[in-house]
C-alpha positions, 0 to 999 in steps of 0.5 A: 500500500505504501509503495502505491502511494509513493508511485502515485505521488511520483507520477503526480510530480512528473505530470504536474510540470507538463500540465502547468507548462502547457497551460502557461503557454496557452493564449486566451483569445478574448476580443477587446471591449467594443472591438468590431470583429469583421471578416468582410474583405474586398479585392483591389488591384494595386499598381504603380510605384509600389514594390509588390503590385498585384491583387490584394484582399483588404478589410472592408471599409479600408482606406485607399492609403492603407491598401497602398501601404500593403503593396509597399511604396518604392520610396517614402510618401511624404504627402498626398496630392490634393484631389488624390483619392487617398482617403476614400474607401476601397470597394470590391474591384477597385484599381488603385494606382500610385504615382510618386513625384521626385519630391515624395508627393504621392498621387493615387488614382482610383479606377476599376479593374477590367471586366475580364479581371473581375470575371476571373476573380469572381467579382460582380460586374457593373453593367453600367460601367462596361463597354462593348469590349467588356461585354464581348468577354462574357460567354455567348456575346460577340461584337454584334450583341455587345453593340446591341447592349450598348445601343439599348443602354444609350437609348435608355439614358445610359443606365440599365438594370441587369433584367433589361438584358432580356429586352435586347434582341438576341438575348433569350431566357437561356442566355440571360440565365447564363449571363445574370450570374456575372452581375 
């Protein structure tokens, strides 16, 4: 009986440091008070005077300045030119281009990724921002049908809803169902 007690005590003494050590290294993840946890992201292309141009996934509601910093400007940016879109919010499918002057002044121009690139990345297209060449990248749309879509949009005030594609000659229900997933 006494031997069993000694063995149990020794086993506890051997196991105790392992248990304590594993608990000490464990990090408890508790969000700070009033913190907003968001996993929403947007994708934007960053180019120009940056070390790592390419497509970046940034947190939703990030400023363009934050996105540009991710791509690492080639030189320190001392200030941003007035009229630059540096303080605007990055949206899905944006194309941000940084130009650095010799004095360290940065100019960020904001545009949109091409329809082809947006399609490849699974980003919804804006039917009102597309040109005929953009429409031609969609399956089943050639130059003739693309020009009909452009003509229809222009006749109706330069804007159209996705549902209105069905009104364009040459787009039936089947083709519409195939196209609607891109918008």
